[in-house]
N, C-alpha and C positions, 0 to 999 in steps of 0.2 A: 227470568233467570238473572242473577247478579253474579258478576264475576270479580274477585279481588286478588290481584297479584302482589306478591311480596318477595322478599329475599334478595333484592338487588342491592348494590352497593359498589364500593371501590375495591378493586382487586388488581393485583400486580400481574404483569404478563407471565403466563404459565400457571397461573393459579386456577381455582375452581369455585363455583358458586352453584347452589341449588335454588332455583326459583320455585315458588308455589302459586298455585291459582286456586283459590277456595271458591266454591260455587254455592249458591243458595238456589233452591228450586230443584228441578230434575237433574239428576246426575248422568242420565243415560244419553249423553250426547257424544258425538265424535268431537274431539278437542284439538285444537290447533294452538301452536306457539308461533307468533309473528314478531319480527323485530324491525325497527326502523332506526338505522344509523343516522348520524347527523348529515343533513344535506341530501339524504337518499330516500327512496321510496320504501314502502312495506316490503318486507321479504318473509315469506313463510319458511319457518325454521324446521318445524317438526309437526307430526300429528299422531294421534293414538285413538284406536277404536273404543267404543263405549264399554267394552269388556277387557280393555287393556291389550288387546291384540292389534295387528295391523299397524304397527308403528312404522313411521318413515321419516327421513331426514333429508334436509337440503344437502347437496354436495359440499356446500361451503362449511357445514358442521359435522358432516358424517365422520364417525370415529372419535368425535370430541364431544359428543352431546348424547344423552340418554333420556328419553321421555318415559314417564311411568304415571300411574294413577292409583288412588286408593278410594274406591267408591264408597267404602264405609264412612270416610272422612270427607267425602265430597271434594276432593283435592286432586288436582293434577300437578305433576312436578316436571321440571326440567333441570337436569344436572348438566352443567357446562364444565368442561375441564380443559386444560391446556389452552386457556384463553389467550387470545392475541388482541393487540390494540384495535384491530377492526371489529372485534367483538363488542366495542362500545356502542351501545344502542338502548333504545327503549323497548322493552320486551312486553309484548301483550299476550294474553291468552284469548281465544275466541272460540265460541261453541258452535257446533254443527258444521257440516261439510260446506254449508253456505255462508259460514261466518255470520250467523244472525245476532250473537250476543259478544260484546267485548268488554274486557276489563279496562281500567284506567292506565294500566302499565307500570312497570317497575324499572327503574333505571340501572343499567349496568355500566360502569365505567372501568375500562382496562388501562391502567397507567401505572408506571413506576414512580 
């Protein structure tokens, strides 16, 4: 399984972004989004079941983040809104509840 994230970039505080994670190989994995802010460890942001059900979010993003997937396109999405400066991070997608497969990450920078 290969995962490729995209959609990151520079966004102003209060803005929004939609990150994508394209998967090659089997699509029927539970998928996670994980972020790493500068100088900090990895934080699991969100997860979604293989059929799109069972979504969950970290308290730090709850209400400002929506995870979804399109299995026909082998893609998982993370829509971030009302971004704050602390949202600056490298965002990874990782497949399976045991985080077996990782993408290379996409950088999100929240700055005025």
